[in-house]
PyMOL Python script that loads the backbone (N, CA, C, O; Angstrom):
from pymol import cmd

cmd.read_pdbstr("""\
ATOM      1  N   MET A   1      39.404 -34.410 -58.552  1.00  0.00           N
ATOM      2  CA  MET A   1      38.437 -33.547 -59.203  1.00  0.00           C
ATOM      3  C   MET A   1      38.812 -33.420 -60.682  1.00  0.00           C
ATOM      4  O   MET A   1      39.979 -33.268 -61.045  1.00  0.00           O
ATOM      5  N   ILE A   2      37.785 -33.488 -61.507  1.00  0.00           N
ATOM      6  CA  ILE A   2      38.005 -33.276 -62.933  1.00  0.00           C
ATOM      7  C   ILE A   2      37.315 -31.983 -63.341  1.00  0.00           C
ATOM      8  O   ILE A   2      36.328 -31.565 -62.737  1.00  0.00           O
ATOM      9  N   ARG A   3      37.853 -31.369 -64.368  1.00  0.00           N
ATOM     10  CA  ARG A   3      37.277 -30.125 -64.874  1.00  0.00           C
ATOM     11  C   ARG A   3      36.463 -30.454 -66.117  1.00  0.00           C
ATOM     12  O   ARG A   3      36.931 -31.138 -67.028  1.00  0.00           O
ATOM     13  N   ILE A   4      35.232 -29.950 -66.133  1.00  0.00           N
ATOM     14  CA  ILE A   4      34.305 -30.252 -67.227  1.00  0.00           C
ATOM     15  C   ILE A   4      33.877 -28.955 -67.892  1.00  0.00           C
ATOM     16  O   ILE A   4      33.478 -28.003 -67.221  1.00  0.00           O
ATOM     17  N   LYS A   5      33.963 -28.926 -69.204  1.00  0.00           N
ATOM     18  CA  LYS A   5      33.474 -27.796 -69.993  1.00  0.00           C
ATOM     19  C   LYS A   5      31.970 -27.996 -70.164  1.00  0.00           C
ATOM     20  O   LYS A   5      31.537 -28.958 -70.798  1.00  0.00           O
ATOM     21  N   CYS A   6      31.178 -27.091 -69.601  1.00  0.00           N
ATOM     22  CA  CYS A   6      29.726 -27.202 -69.651  1.00  0.00           C
ATOM     23  C   CYS A   6      29.241 -27.066 -71.101  1.00  0.00           C
ATOM     24  O   CYS A   6      29.764 -26.260 -71.870  1.00  0.00           O
ATOM     25  N   ILE A   7      28.235 -27.869 -71.456  1.00  0.00           N
ATOM     26  CA  ILE A   7      27.700 -27.827 -72.816  1.00  0.00           C
ATOM     27  C   ILE A   7      26.775 -26.640 -73.043  1.00  0.00           C
ATOM     28  O   ILE A   7      26.423 -26.341 -74.184  1.00  0.00           O
ATOM     29  N   ASN A   8      26.381 -25.962 -71.976  1.00  0.00           N
ATOM     30  CA  ASN A   8      25.503 -24.802 -72.096  1.00  0.00           C
ATOM     31  C   ASN A   8      26.332 -23.582 -72.519  1.00  0.00           C
ATOM     32  O   ASN A   8      27.193 -23.137 -71.761  1.00  0.00           O
ATOM     33  N   PRO A   9      26.089 -23.042 -73.703  1.00  0.00           N
ATOM     34  CA  PRO A   9      26.881 -21.893 -74.151  1.00  0.00           C
ATOM     35  C   PRO A   9      26.649 -20.637 -73.313  1.00  0.00           C
ATOM     36  O   PRO A   9      27.446 -19.701 -73.381  1.00  0.00           O
ATOM     37  N   LYS A  10      25.584 -20.599 -72.529  1.00  0.00           N
ATOM     38  CA  LYS A  10      25.290 -19.445 -71.680  1.00  0.00           C
ATOM     39  C   LYS A  10      25.623 -19.714 -70.210  1.00  0.00           C
ATOM     40  O   LYS A  10      25.180 -18.976 -69.330  1.00  0.00           O
ATOM     41  N   CYS A  11      26.393 -20.757 -69.942  1.00  0.00           N
ATOM     42  CA  CYS A  11      26.767 -21.117 -68.575  1.00  0.00           C
ATOM     43  C   CYS A  11      27.521 -19.959 -67.919  1.00  0.00           C
ATOM     44  O   CYS A  11      28.329 -19.280 -68.553  1.00  0.00           O
ATOM     45  N   THR A  12      27.233 -19.754 -66.629  1.00  0.00           N
ATOM     46  CA  THR A  12      27.854 -18.651 -65.890  1.00  0.00           C
ATOM     47  C   THR A  12      29.126 -19.065 -65.142  1.00  0.00           C
ATOM     48  O   THR A  12      29.724 -18.250 -64.440  1.00  0.00           O
ATOM     49  N   ALA A  13      29.540 -20.321 -65.290  1.00  0.00           N
ATOM     50  CA  ALA A  13      30.790 -20.765 -64.658  1.00  0.00           C
ATOM     51  C   ALA A  13      31.965 -20.008 -65.278  1.00  0.00           C
ATOM     52  O   ALA A  13      31.924 -19.657 -66.457  1.00  0.00           O
ATOM     53  N   PRO A  14      33.011 -19.757 -64.487  1.00  0.00           N
ATOM     54  CA  PRO A  14      34.191 -19.093 -65.059  1.00  0.00           C
ATOM     55  C   PRO A  14      34.722 -19.864 -66.270  1.00  0.00           C
ATOM     56  O   PRO A  14      35.086 -21.034 -66.150  1.00  0.00           O
ATOM     57  N   ASP A  15      34.765 -19.227 -67.408  1.00  0.00           N
ATOM     58  CA  ASP A  15      35.198 -19.839 -68.668  1.00  0.00           C
ATOM     59  C   ASP A  15      34.319 -21.026 -69.077  1.00  0.00           C
ATOM     60  O   ASP A  15      34.710 -21.817 -69.935  1.00  0.00           O
ATOM     61  N   GLY A  16      33.130 -21.154 -68.466  1.00  0.00           N
ATOM     62  CA  GLY A  16      32.225 -22.248 -68.791  1.00  0.00           C
ATOM     63  C   GLY A  16      32.699 -23.598 -68.290  1.00  0.00           C
ATOM     64  O   GLY A  16      32.253 -24.633 -68.788  1.00  0.00           O
ATOM     65  N   VAL A  17      33.605 -23.606 -67.303  1.00  0.00           N
ATOM     66  CA  VAL A  17      34.206 -24.838 -66.794  1.00  0.00           C
ATOM     67  C   VAL A  17      33.911 -24.973 -65.306  1.00  0.00           C
ATOM     68  O   VAL A  17      34.021 -24.009 -64.549  1.00  0.00           O
ATOM     69  N   PHE A  18      33.530 -26.193 -64.894  1.00  0.00           N
ATOM     70  CA  PHE A  18      33.297 -26.451 -63.473  1.00  0.00           C
ATOM     71  C   PHE A  18      34.033 -27.714 -63.049  1.00  0.00           C
ATOM     72  O   PHE A  18      34.413 -28.523 -63.895  1.00  0.00           O
ATOM     73  N   SER A  19      34.237 -27.888 -61.757  1.00  0.00           N
ATOM     74  CA  SER A  19      34.906 -29.068 -61.209  1.00  0.00           C
ATOM     75  C   SER A  19      33.865 -30.071 -60.735  1.00  0.00           C
ATOM     76  O   SER A  19      32.815 -29.687 -60.218  1.00  0.00           O
ATOM     77  N   TRP A  20      34.155 -31.355 -60.912  1.00  0.00           N
ATOM     78  CA  TRP A  20      33.260 -32.431 -60.494  1.00  0.00           C
ATOM     79  C   TRP A  20      34.108 -33.511 -59.851  1.00  0.00           C
ATOM     80  O   TRP A  20      35.134 -33.909 -60.402  1.00  0.00           O
ATOM     81  N   ASP A  21      33.683 -33.991 -58.679  1.00  0.00           N
ATOM     82  CA  ASP A  21      34.452 -34.986 -57.933  1.00  0.00           C
ATOM     83  C   ASP A  21      34.061 -36.398 -58.370  1.00  0.00           C
ATOM     84  O   ASP A  21      32.998 -36.899 -58.004  1.00  0.00           O
ATOM     85  N   GLU A  22      34.913 -37.017 -59.139  1.00  0.00           N
ATOM     86  CA  GLU A  22      34.652 -38.353 -59.659  1.00  0.00           C
ATOM     87  C   GLU A  22      35.080 -39.455 -58.702  1.00  0.00           C
ATOM     88  O   GLU A  22      34.738 -40.618 -58.916  1.00  0.00           O
ATOM     89  N   ARG A  23      35.816 -39.119 -57.655  1.00  0.00           N
ATOM     90  CA  ARG A  23      36.424 -40.128 -56.780  1.00  0.00           C
ATOM     91  C   ARG A  23      35.409 -41.035 -56.091  1.00  0.00           C
ATOM     92  O   ARG A  23      35.729 -42.180 -55.772  1.00  0.00           O
ATOM     93  N   ALA A  24      34.193 -40.547 -55.857  1.00  0.00           N
ATOM     94  CA  ALA A  24      33.172 -41.385 -55.224  1.00  0.00           C
ATOM     95  C   ALA A  24      32.655 -42.461 -56.166  1.00  0.00           C
ATOM     96  O   ALA A  24      31.996 -43.403 -55.726  1.00  0.00           O
ATOM     97  N   HIS A  25      32.944 -42.335 -57.459  1.00  0.00           N
ATOM     98  CA  HIS A  25      32.378 -43.239 -58.453  1.00  0.00           C
ATOM     99  C   HIS A  25      33.377 -44.182 -59.106  1.00  0.00           C
ATOM    100  O   HIS A  25      32.967 -45.125 -59.783  1.00  0.00           O
ATOM    101  N   VAL A  26      34.679 -43.959 -58.926  1.00  0.00           N
ATOM    102  CA  VAL A  26      35.675 -44.789 -59.615  1.00  0.00           C
ATOM    103  C   VAL A  26      36.636 -45.451 -58.633  1.00  0.00           C
ATOM    104  O   VAL A  26      36.875 -44.962 -57.529  1.00  0.00           O
ATOM    105  N   GLU A  27      37.171 -46.570 -59.074  1.00  0.00           N
ATOM    106  CA  GLU A  27      38.216 -47.272 -58.325  1.00  0.00           C
ATOM    107  C   GLU A  27      39.530 -46.516 -58.511  1.00  0.00           C
ATOM    108  O   GLU A  27      39.621 -45.616 -59.346  1.00  0.00           O
ATOM    109  N   GLY A  28      40.534 -46.880 -57.738  1.00  0.00           N
ATOM    110  CA  GLY A  28      41.849 -46.278 -57.888  1.00  0.00           C
ATOM    111  C   GLY A  28      42.361 -46.426 -59.311  1.00  0.00           C
ATOM    112  O   GLY A  28      42.318 -47.519 -59.876  1.00  0.00           O
ATOM    113  N   GLY A  29      42.836 -45.357 -59.881  1.00  0.00           N
ATOM    114  CA  GLY A  29      43.331 -45.375 -61.251  1.00  0.00           C
ATOM    115  C   GLY A  29      42.256 -45.115 -62.285  1.00  0.00           C
ATOM    116  O   GLY A  29      42.557 -45.009 -63.474  1.00  0.00           O
ATOM    117  N   GLY A  30      41.003 -45.009 -61.855  1.00  0.00           N
ATOM    118  CA  GLY A  30      39.910 -44.726 -62.780  1.00  0.00           C
ATOM    119  C   GLY A  30      39.786 -43.243 -63.041  1.00  0.00           C
ATOM    120  O   GLY A  30      40.435 -42.431 -62.382  1.00  0.00           O
ATOM    121  N   GLY A  31      38.962 -42.893 -63.992  1.00  0.00           N
ATOM    122  CA  GLY A  31      38.757 -41.488 -64.317  1.00  0.00           C
ATOM    123  C   GLY A  31      38.077 -41.333 -65.658  1.00  0.00           C
ATOM    124  O   GLY A  31      37.336 -42.213 -66.096  1.00  0.00           O
ATOM    125  N   LEU A  32      38.328 -40.225 -66.299  1.00  0.00           N
ATOM    126  CA  LEU A  32      37.690 -39.937 -67.577  1.00  0.00           C
ATOM    127  C   LEU A  32      38.036 -40.974 -68.632  1.00  0.00           C
ATOM    128  O   LEU A  32      39.145 -41.506 -68.678  1.00  0.00           O
ATOM    129  N   ALA A  33      37.053 -41.242 -69.475  1.00  0.00           N
ATOM    130  CA  ALA A  33      37.230 -42.187 -70.575  1.00  0.00           C
ATOM    131  C   ALA A  33      36.610 -41.590 -71.828  1.00  0.00           C
ATOM    132  O   ALA A  33      35.871 -40.608 -71.762  1.00  0.00           O
ATOM    133  N   GLU A  34      36.916 -42.187 -72.955  1.00  0.00           N
ATOM    134  CA  GLU A  34      36.323 -41.789 -74.227  1.00  0.00           C
ATOM    135  C   GLU A  34      35.007 -42.549 -74.404  1.00  0.00           C
ATOM    136  O   GLU A  34      34.895 -43.693 -73.963  1.00  0.00           O
ATOM    137  N   PRO A  35      34.012 -41.930 -75.042  1.00  0.00           N
ATOM    138  CA  PRO A  35      32.769 -42.654 -75.330  1.00  0.00           C
ATOM    139  C   PRO A  35      33.064 -43.924 -76.130  1.00  0.00           C
ATOM    140  O   PRO A  35      33.817 -43.894 -77.104  1.00  0.00           O
ATOM    141  N   GLY A  36      32.475 -45.017 -75.717  1.00  0.00           N
ATOM    142  CA  GLY A  36      32.679 -46.282 -76.412  1.00  0.00           C
ATOM    143  C   GLY A  36      33.921 -47.047 -75.996  1.00  0.00           C
ATOM    144  O   GLY A  36      34.136 -48.167 -76.459  1.00  0.00           O
ATOM    145  N   GLU A  37      34.745 -46.467 -75.130  1.00  0.00           N
ATOM    146  CA  GLU A  37      35.944 -47.155 -74.650  1.00  0.00           C
ATOM    147  C   GLU A  37      35.527 -48.398 -73.860  1.00  0.00           C
ATOM    148  O   GLU A  37      34.531 -48.363 -73.137  1.00  0.00           O
ATOM    149  N   ALA A  38      36.260 -49.468 -73.989  1.00  0.00           N
ATOM    150  CA  ALA A  38      35.940 -50.711 -73.292  1.00  0.00           C
ATOM    151  C   ALA A  38      35.834 -50.463 -71.790  1.00  0.00           C
ATOM    152  O   ALA A  38      36.750 -49.915 -71.176  1.00  0.00           O
ATOM    153  N   GLY A  39      34.724 -50.865 -71.213  1.00  0.00           N
ATOM    154  CA  GLY A  39      34.513 -50.717 -69.774  1.00  0.00           C
ATOM    155  C   GLY A  39      34.063 -49.342 -69.327  1.00  0.00           C
ATOM    156  O   GLY A  39      33.852 -49.126 -68.134  1.00  0.00           O
ATOM    157  N   ALA A  40      33.911 -48.407 -70.249  1.00  0.00           N
ATOM    158  CA  ALA A  40      33.491 -47.048 -69.882  1.00  0.00           C
ATOM    159  C   ALA A  40      31.993 -47.004 -69.603  1.00  0.00           C
ATOM    160  O   ALA A  40      31.201 -47.683 -70.257  1.00  0.00           O
ATOM    161  N   VAL A  41      31.627 -46.197 -68.626  1.00  0.00           N
ATOM    162  CA  VAL A  41      30.228 -46.030 -68.228  1.00  0.00           C
ATOM    163  C   VAL A  41      29.908 -44.540 -68.241  1.00  0.00           C
ATOM    164  O   VAL A  41      30.718 -43.720 -67.808  1.00  0.00           O
ATOM    165  N   SER A  42      28.728 -44.196 -68.740  1.00  0.00           N
ATOM    166  CA  SER A  42      28.358 -42.778 -68.796  1.00  0.00           C
ATOM    167  C   SER A  42      27.727 -42.326 -67.483  1.00  0.00           C
ATOM    168  O   SER A  42      27.028 -43.086 -66.814  1.00  0.00           O
ATOM    169  N   PHE A  43      27.988 -41.086 -67.137  1.00  0.00           N
ATOM    170  CA  PHE A  43      27.436 -40.434 -65.957  1.00  0.00           C
ATOM    171  C   PHE A  43      26.913 -39.069 -66.371  1.00  0.00           C
ATOM    172  O   PHE A  43      27.289 -38.536 -67.415  1.00  0.00           O
ATOM    173  N   VAL A  44      26.050 -38.515 -65.549  1.00  0.00           N
ATOM    174  CA  VAL A  44      25.575 -37.152 -65.756  1.00  0.00           C
ATOM    175  C   VAL A  44      26.168 -36.297 -64.650  1.00  0.00           C
ATOM    176  O   VAL A  44      25.938 -36.546 -63.466  1.00  0.00           O
ATOM    177  N   ALA A  45      26.933 -35.291 -65.043  1.00  0.00           N
ATOM    178  CA  ALA A  45      27.515 -34.339 -64.099  1.00  0.00           C
ATOM    179  C   ALA A  45      26.749 -33.027 -64.243  1.00  0.00           C
ATOM    180  O   ALA A  45      26.845 -32.348 -65.265  1.00  0.00           O
ATOM    181  N   GLU A  46      25.996 -32.684 -63.214  1.00  0.00           N
ATOM    182  CA  GLU A  46      25.200 -31.452 -63.268  1.00  0.00           C
ATOM    183  C   GLU A  46      26.078 -30.250 -62.943  1.00  0.00           C
ATOM    184  O   GLU A  46      26.797 -30.242 -61.944  1.00  0.00           O
ATOM    185  N   CYS A  47      26.009 -29.244 -63.793  1.00  0.00           N
ATOM    186  CA  CYS A  47      26.782 -28.023 -63.578  1.00  0.00           C
ATOM    187  C   CYS A  47      26.195 -27.268 -62.380  1.00  0.00           C
ATOM    188  O   CYS A  47      25.001 -26.966 -62.370  1.00  0.00           O
ATOM    189  N   PRO A  48      27.014 -26.962 -61.378  1.00  0.00           N
ATOM    190  CA  PRO A  48      26.509 -26.252 -60.207  1.00  0.00           C
ATOM    191  C   PRO A  48      26.187 -24.781 -60.485  1.00  0.00           C
ATOM    192  O   PRO A  48      25.556 -24.122 -59.658  1.00  0.00           O
ATOM    193  N   TYR A  49      26.608 -24.271 -61.624  1.00  0.00           N
ATOM    194  CA  TYR A  49      26.362 -22.870 -61.962  1.00  0.00           C
ATOM    195  C   TYR A  49      25.048 -22.667 -62.703  1.00  0.00           C
ATOM    196  O   TYR A  49      24.303 -21.732 -62.409  1.00  0.00           O
ATOM    197  N   CYS A  50      24.765 -23.541 -63.660  1.00  0.00           N
ATOM    198  CA  CYS A  50      23.571 -23.334 -64.490  1.00  0.00           C
ATOM    199  C   CYS A  50      22.583 -24.494 -64.440  1.00  0.00           C
ATOM    200  O   CYS A  50      21.469 -24.378 -64.950  1.00  0.00           O
ATOM    201  N   GLY A  51      22.980 -25.618 -63.827  1.00  0.00           N
ATOM    202  CA  GLY A  51      22.090 -26.760 -63.698  1.00  0.00           C
ATOM    203  C   GLY A  51      22.024 -27.665 -64.914  1.00  0.00           C
ATOM    204  O   GLY A  51      21.252 -28.624 -64.921  1.00  0.00           O
ATOM    205  N   THR A  52      22.810 -27.386 -65.937  1.00  0.00           N
ATOM    206  CA  THR A  52      22.809 -28.204 -67.148  1.00  0.00           C
ATOM    207  C   THR A  52      23.416 -29.574 -66.858  1.00  0.00           C
ATOM    208  O   THR A  52      24.412 -29.683 -66.144  1.00  0.00           O
ATOM    209  N   GLU A  53      22.804 -30.618 -67.419  1.00  0.00           N
ATOM    210  CA  GLU A  53      23.314 -31.974 -67.272  1.00  0.00           C
ATOM    211  C   GLU A  53      24.333 -32.252 -68.379  1.00  0.00           C
ATOM    212  O   GLU A  53      24.011 -32.156 -69.564  1.00  0.00           O
ATOM    213  N   ASN A  54      25.541 -32.590 -67.995  1.00  0.00           N
ATOM    214  CA  ASN A  54      26.641 -32.856 -68.914  1.00  0.00           C
ATOM    215  C   ASN A  54      26.972 -34.344 -68.855  1.00  0.00           C
ATOM    216  O   ASN A  54      27.267 -34.871 -67.782  1.00  0.00           O
ATOM    217  N   LYS A  55      26.923 -35.022 -69.995  1.00  0.00           N
ATOM    218  CA  LYS A  55      27.235 -36.446 -70.043  1.00  0.00           C
ATOM    219  C   LYS A  55      28.740 -36.619 -70.127  1.00  0.00           C
ATOM    220  O   LYS A  55      29.405 -36.040 -70.985  1.00  0.00           O
ATOM    221  N   ILE A  56      29.264 -37.432 -69.214  1.00  0.00           N
ATOM    222  CA  ILE A  56      30.692 -37.742 -69.214  1.00  0.00           C
ATOM    223  C   ILE A  56      30.852 -39.256 -69.170  1.00  0.00           C
ATOM    224  O   ILE A  56      29.904 -39.972 -68.847  1.00  0.00           O
ATOM    225  N   TRP A  57      32.031 -39.740 -69.490  1.00  0.00           N
ATOM    226  CA  TRP A  57      32.336 -41.167 -69.476  1.00  0.00           C
ATOM    227  C   TRP A  57      33.470 -41.417 -68.497  1.00  0.00           C
ATOM    228  O   TRP A  57      34.468 -40.698 -68.490  1.00  0.00           O
ATOM    229  N   LEU A  58      33.305 -42.456 -67.660  1.00  0.00           N
ATOM    230  CA  LEU A  58      34.324 -42.823 -66.683  1.00  0.00           C
ATOM    231  C   LEU A  58      34.701 -44.285 -66.864  1.00  0.00           C
ATOM    232  O   LEU A  58      33.895 -45.106 -67.300  1.00  0.00           O
ATOM    233  N   LYS A  59      35.964 -44.592 -66.514  1.00  0.00           N
ATOM    234  CA  LYS A  59      36.432 -45.977 -66.553  1.00  0.00           C
ATOM    235  C   LYS A  59      36.794 -46.420 -65.145  1.00  0.00           C
ATOM    236  O   LYS A  59      37.039 -45.596 -64.263  1.00  0.00           O
ATOM    237  N   LEU A  60      36.823 -47.717 -64.950  1.00  0.00           N
ATOM    238  CA  LEU A  60      37.068 -48.337 -63.644  1.00  0.00           C
ATOM    239  C   LEU A  60      36.054 -47.839 -62.616  1.00  0.00           C
ATOM    240  O   LEU A  60      36.409 -47.387 -61.527  1.00  0.00           O
ATOM    241  N   VAL A  61      34.786 -47.937 -62.998  1.00  0.00           N
ATOM    242  CA  VAL A  61      33.687 -47.487 -62.141  1.00  0.00           C
ATOM    243  C   VAL A  61      33.424 -48.519 -61.054  1.00  0.00           C
ATOM    244  O   VAL A  61      33.502 -49.724 -61.295  1.00  0.00           O
ATOM    245  N   LYS A  62      33.111 -48.034 -59.855  1.00  0.00           N
ATOM    246  CA  LYS A  62      32.767 -48.939 -58.760  1.00  0.00           C
ATOM    247  C   LYS A  62      31.512 -49.719 -59.132  1.00  0.00           C
ATOM    248  O   LYS A  62      30.559 -49.169 -59.684  1.00  0.00           O
ATOM    249  N   GLU A  63      31.533 -50.976 -58.826  1.00  0.00           N
ATOM    250  CA  GLU A  63      30.443 -51.884 -59.221  1.00  0.00           C
ATOM    251  C   GLU A  63      29.072 -51.413 -58.736  1.00  0.00           C
ATOM    252  O   GLU A  63      28.086 -51.581 -59.453  1.00  0.00           O
ATOM    253  N   ASN A  64      28.984 -50.833 -57.547  1.00  0.00           N
ATOM    254  CA  ASN A  64      27.673 -50.421 -57.020  1.00  0.00           C
ATOM    255  C   ASN A  64      27.125 -49.180 -57.718  1.00  0.00           C
ATOM    256  O   ASN A  64      25.992 -48.789 -57.437  1.00  0.00           O
ATOM    257  N   ASP A  65      27.873 -48.548 -58.609  1.00  0.00           N
ATOM    258  CA  ASP A  65      27.396 -47.382 -59.353  1.00  0.00           C
ATOM    259  C   ASP A  65      26.830 -47.752 -60.722  1.00  0.00           C
ATOM    260  O   ASP A  65      26.237 -46.904 -61.389  1.00  0.00           O
ATOM    261  N   VAL A  66      27.001 -48.983 -61.146  1.00  0.00           N
ATOM    262  CA  VAL A  66      26.537 -49.393 -62.466  1.00  0.00           C
ATOM    263  C   VAL A  66      25.050 -49.723 -62.390  1.00  0.00           C
ATOM    264  O   VAL A  66      24.624 -50.561 -61.595  1.00  0.00           O
ATOM    265  N   VAL A  67      24.278 -49.054 -63.223  1.00  0.00           N
ATOM    266  CA  VAL A  67      22.829 -49.263 -63.256  1.00  0.00           C
ATOM    267  C   VAL A  67      22.467 -49.794 -64.634  1.00  0.00           C
ATOM    268  O   VAL A  67      22.859 -49.223 -65.652  1.00  0.00           O
ATOM    269  N   THR A  68      21.731 -50.868 -64.659  1.00  0.00           N
ATOM    270  CA  THR A  68      21.274 -51.429 -65.919  1.00  0.00           C
ATOM    271  C   THR A  68      19.790 -51.148 -66.045  1.00  0.00           C
ATOM    272  O   THR A  68      19.006 -51.468 -65.151  1.00  0.00           O
ATOM    273  N   ARG A  69      19.416 -50.553 -67.155  1.00  0.00           N
ATOM    274  CA  ARG A  69      18.008 -50.258 -67.396  1.00  0.00           C
ATOM    275  C   ARG A  69      17.539 -51.091 -68.576  1.00  0.00           C
ATOM    276  O   ARG A  69      18.231 -51.204 -69.587  1.00  0.00           O
ATOM    277  N   GLY A  70      16.371 -51.667 -68.437  1.00  0.00           N
ATOM    278  CA  GLY A  70      15.794 -52.463 -69.517  1.00  0.00           C
ATOM    279  C   GLY A  70      14.519 -51.817 -70.026  1.00  0.00           C
ATOM    280  O   GLY A  70      13.947 -50.937 -69.383  1.00  0.00           O
ATOM    281  N   TRP A  71      14.096 -52.262 -71.170  1.00  0.00           N
ATOM    282  CA  TRP A  71      12.843 -51.773 -71.746  1.00  0.00           C
ATOM    283  C   TRP A  71      11.729 -52.684 -71.270  1.00  0.00           C
ATOM    284  O   TRP A  71      11.838 -53.908 -71.344  1.00  0.00           O
ATOM    285  N   TYR A  72      10.668 -52.086 -70.787  1.00  0.00           N
ATOM    286  CA  TYR A  72       9.528 -52.851 -70.290  1.00  0.00           C
ATOM    287  C   TYR A  72       8.311 -52.525 -71.127  1.00  0.00           C
ATOM    288  O   TYR A  72       8.073 -51.366 -71.466  1.00  0.00           O
ATOM    289  N   ARG A  73       7.545 -53.540 -71.458  1.00  0.00           N
ATOM    290  CA  ARG A  73       6.334 -53.324 -72.263  1.00  0.00           C
ATOM    291  C   ARG A  73       5.118 -53.674 -71.472  1.00  0.00           C
ATOM    292  O   ARG A  73       4.000 -53.560 -71.975  1.00  0.00           O
TER     293      ARG A  73
END
""", "prot")
cmd.dss("prot")
cmd.show_as("cartoon", "prot")
cmd.util.cbc("prot")
cmd.orient("prot")
């Protein structure tokens, strides 16, 4: 479990921090990454207290979790 500081300044979570289980999405040794880090993939972690979507970055993501979106005209 990782602890995430919610971006909502009015979040009702204790100290504005909630736990999110990343283990379903990463391989062994994976976890939080910096934006732009090689191999990092962004995820949305919804705060269970206020419902705000928080963007986080993970490394060593399981292949079946990677979604590629293209622009269609």
